[in-house]
C-alpha positions in Angstrom: 100.4 90.6 133.4 100.3 87.0 132.1 102.0 85.4 129.1 98.5 85.4 127.6 98.3 89.2 127.8 101.5 89.5 125.7 101.1 86.6 123.3 97.5 87.1 122.3 98.0 90.5 120.7 101.0 89.1 118.8 99.0 86.1 117.6 96.1 88.3 116.4 98.6 90.5 114.6 100.1 87.5 112.8 96.6 86.3 111.8 95.7 89.7 110.5 98.9 90.0 108.5 98.2 86.5 107.0 101.5 85.1 108.4 99.9 82.5 110.8 96.3 81.5 110.9 94.7 82.1 114.3 93.3 78.5 114.4 96.9 77.2 114.2 97.9 79.5 117.1 94.9 78.6 119.1 95.6 74.9 118.8 99.2 75.5 119.8 98.0 77.2 123.0 95.1 74.9 123.9 94.7 71.5 122.2 98.4 70.6 121.7 99.4 71.2 125.4 96.4 69.3 126.6 97.4 66.3 124.4 101.0 66.5 125.6 99.8 66.4 129.2 97.3 63.6 128.6 94.3 65.8 129.4 91.6 64.1 127.3 88.8 66.4 128.5 90.7 69.8 128.0 91.9 72.0 125.2 88.7 72.0 123.1 85.1 73.0 123.3 83.1 69.8 123.1 80.4 68.0 125.0 81.9 66.4 128.1 85.0 68.6 128.1 86.0 71.0 130.9 84.4 74.4 130.4 87.5 76.6 130.7 87.5 79.2 127.9 88.5 82.8 127.3 86.5 85.3 125.3 88.6 87.5 123.1 87.6 90.9 121.5 90.2 91.4 118.7 89.0 95.0 118.3 89.7 96.0 121.9 92.7 98.3 122.2 94.6 98.1 125.4 97.7 99.7 126.9 99.6 98.1 129.7 101.3 100.1 132.4 103.8 98.4 134.7 101.9 99.8 137.7 98.9 97.6 136.7 100.9 94.3 136.5 100.1 91.8 139.2 102.9 89.3 138.3 106.5 90.3 139.1 107.9 87.4 137.1 
């Protein structure tokens, strides 16, 4: 299980409850770290940028079992 697996459901819940817009959360996890690291071609979807993206299905319900976790950290 990665940090993403834990954080994404929480961010979606915050968005649905109108406590934190998803766009704000998304920038905090993508664009802002790329800027801090000086990565001018990452953290956004634009022509000329790296094509690293994740597709999210906010309606997908998932349960995690410790036996399915790859990371031990």
